[in-house]
DOKOLSE-887685 format. One record per residue (C-alpha): x negated, y, z negated. Coordinates in steps of 0.2 Angstrom, whole numbers, plus 5000, padded with zeros to 4 digits. Layout:
XYZ...
END
This chain:
430054104319430953954312432353934300432553884280433953764287433653644301434453554311434253354314435353264325435753074327435653054308436152874308436252824288435952884270435152764257435352614267437352664270437652674289438652844295440352784306439552874318437952974318437853144312436953314314436253394296435553524292434053504279433153634268431553634278430553674259431153534252431053374262429853234267429553194285428853024286428652914302429352734300429252574311430752594323432152524313433952504320435152584307436952544314436652564333435152674331433552654332432952784318430952814319431052944305431352934285431853104279431853114259432753254251431453294236432753374225433653214223432753084231434153034244433452944260434053014279433852894294433552964312433052944328432453114332430453104327429453174314428453274327430153364337430853424320429153484312428953574330430553664329430553704311428753754307428753924297427954044307428754224298429854264286431754194288433354224278433354134260435454154261436654134272438654174269440054044276442054064273442553924262444253834264443953684252442853664236442653464230444053414242445353544236445953654246445853854241447453974238446354064251444954074261443154134253441754224260440254134250438354154249437054014248435353984245434553904261433353814251434853744238435953664251436053534262437353544277438253384284439353384299441053294296442553244305443653404306444753394289446053534286445953614270447453744271447753804290445753794290444953644299443353614293441853524301440453564290440253504272438853614263438353534247437453624231435753514228435853584210437553534207438353414220439653544222440553514240441153664250441953654266442053774281442453794299440653854304439753704312437953654305437053734321438153904317437453894298435553834301435553984315435854104301434554074291433254114306
END
């Protein structure tokens, strides 16, 4: 069974902006368009796939092939439509205390970040709401959160 959020490694850039280092990003499988592209170097990564996030139009580039992404994420049964994570910061502001927060698995994007401390929590993932643009920060990894939707 596939998850509602898929984890894609080696994402090198977004909308023409090269990331400082490749990232692992979790995409909502129901809201992306996967396109094979001629090999294009983004930073130092040979990218062969463009992932378009349909709700926003943002385009991400990765060395992971379309076939590999689709094979690992093809929907084959029921999957959870929501998940929870303990949030330590919202929109770059630390919360007074961490907060368990529920998210719709088809309405967010998960992005690995360089560890950033909010309060006393070292956060490694940014969860962005597609409908509002609000950013939430958590110590959970992209892979851990994506697995919660399977």
